[in-house]
Phi, psi and omega in degrees: 000314184299325176294311179304311180303318182301309191285324171300323178297319178296321188287327181289330182286315180298324181299312187295326178298317185292312184303314179300320184301306184295324185285330180273327185267328187087164174251125177299131174254143182277125176275134177204129179254127186283333186226082172222136184197164174243131178244152173282133180262300180199175168192163174213194190300332186238007182214143169234160180219154175217161184237122179270132182225109178235132172247120187234082182277349184251008175067030176294330183296322189295341184282353188280139182277166180301133177081358182263009180126179004293157184223159172248136177240131191240139174216173188199163164224166186229120176221185175246032173232150184278345184247104178284169176287158176288123174249355185295318173300307174302329181290324177299312181298314194267324185239314186289318177052222185263037180066314179284341184229043174299165194232134175285156169298134183229353180219162170302316179276114185279313187209158170225138171227161176240128179223122185055043178078354182259140174266122177252124185242112180274128189241159173281133177299145173240203187211189184288343175268009184060041180285145178255107185280120180230170181304148006266350186273331183052220183289323186206141184237141180301132176293323174238121189289346178260352183240093186239352182282122189204158172241139186239154180226142179241110186244135181292133176237127178291121169254195182286159175056036174054044177241166192223155164227182189231137178253127174262124177228158177231140188299314189243018174048045175273347177234154186250123172296132186251008174266182173234124184074206183271167178276148188222186178295166185314327185259007180089000179276154175294171181269123183263156180244010184274089185292334174292314174300317187291324176292317187286332181249047185309319182297340180263359183237048182293350177278352184253131167240110179249107181267331183232088182306135178100340170288158182295144180267145177236128179263107178268131179247140184234147185220151176211159178252138182226147169227127171262098189236215175304333178228170169268120179257131178235139163277186169295161174270127187248130163280121187255009177128189181223153179242134179282139173254099190225000000 
């Protein structure tokens, strides 16, 4: 009888310990938006545009802590092909994962894929200060966490010596750009069109894949939307178009 009483007391003690633990620490909830995406809007030789579209019927955006998102992340490759390789599936595998266990960006080279025996390396855009844009803000952060639907534009800007940079802008200014000056290559250098130099110094230009030397170069832009909450949330990675480098 005494043993049963002792065992019962232990079980009750364990039960109250568990209740205390959960009440003091809380239970982590998974942040998830059922309908969030970036779509391609339009593009021409010098500009690409994308639309951030979120439907939040469950009030998930209210749960975001200040400064933790929503954020816009921008990446790119440069090729002489109008049709870039697909990065959406490897982005899902390496970053978006199963929604509840997404992974933040940790290096300037985001992904690499091989297509037709050619390696294409997707890099994060930097800026004139050589910034490494990381979570939770990435390249641009929403000014109001619950007002996030916006159209953004990336425009080619000509610099000296036939080199280029990129300007990020928003239609309604609902996001704040977190960089200094214009966007540039992953290392802060402007975009070059000197193909002979690029081929000779291949190790310095991992973001370029030149399969047909002399052909026109295309700067392909990819975008994703992120929130850093109890988990890392990503939309799919979207190719929003290409800009000609000529």
